[in-house]
N, C-alpha and C positions, 0 to 999 in steps of 0.2 A: 504494500500500500504506500502511496506517495503522500506522506504526512504533510509536507510543505504545501502541496496543492490543496489538500483537504483543509488545512488551516486558512489558506488564502480564500478558498471558497466560502468557508464559514464567516470570515471577516467581511467579505463582500455581501453575503446574505444579511448579516447583522447590520451593516451600514445601510443597506437598502431598506430594511425594515424600520430602522431608526429615522431615516429621512422621510419615509412614507408616514410614519406615526406622527412626527413633528408637523408635517404638512397638514395632515388630517386634523390634529388638535388645534393648530393655528386657524384653520378654516372654521372649525366649530366654535372656537373662542371668539371669532369675529362676528358671529351671529348674535342676535339679541339674546342676552342671558347665557350665552354659551360659555362665557368665561367662568361662570359659577360652576357649571358642569365639569369643565376641565380642571378647575381647582379642586373639586371634590374627588375627581379621578386620581389626581396626584396625591391627595391626602389618603385615599384608600390604598394606593400602591405603597406609600410609606408605612402605613399601619400594618399591612400584610407582611411587608419585609421585616418589620420589627418582631412580629409574631413568629415568623419562621426562624429568625435569629435566636429568639428565646427558646424555642422548642429544640433546635439543633444544638446550640450552645458550645460548640468547640471553638478554640482560638482561631483556627483557619476560617471558620464560618463567620466569626466576628469581622475579620478583615474583608471577607467577601461582601458581607452585608454593608459594611462601611463604603465599599466601592459602589454597591448598588445605590445607596443613599446619595452618594456624590453624583452618580449618573442621573438619578431622578431630579436632583436639584439643577443640573445642567439642562436637562430637558425642559424643566419648568421655566427656567430663565429664557430658553430659546423660544418656547411656545408663547409665553406670556410677556415677552419683551421686558423682563424684569431683571436685567443684568446688574443693576445697582443695589439689589437687596438680597445678598446671599443669606441663607439661614445659618444660625449658630451651629458651629461644629462641622460645617461643610466647607 
């Protein structure tokens, strides 16, 4: 198996999904009241990430969940054009 090509393919797939998701959420946020829905979705994602971290509980998991939280905050900033207001700890 060609691991480098597999990793490259997964990176491309992940980037494509991220770009699509940010575009979708930006479009939704631009609609009347859509920003509230988008903010709730980010809150839900953060909450679920914390629950998973608490249930799994290993040090490696804590690092991974911190990375997830950072990515969510970056997506939030990109979608809601809120680059000037990072959350504490991110």
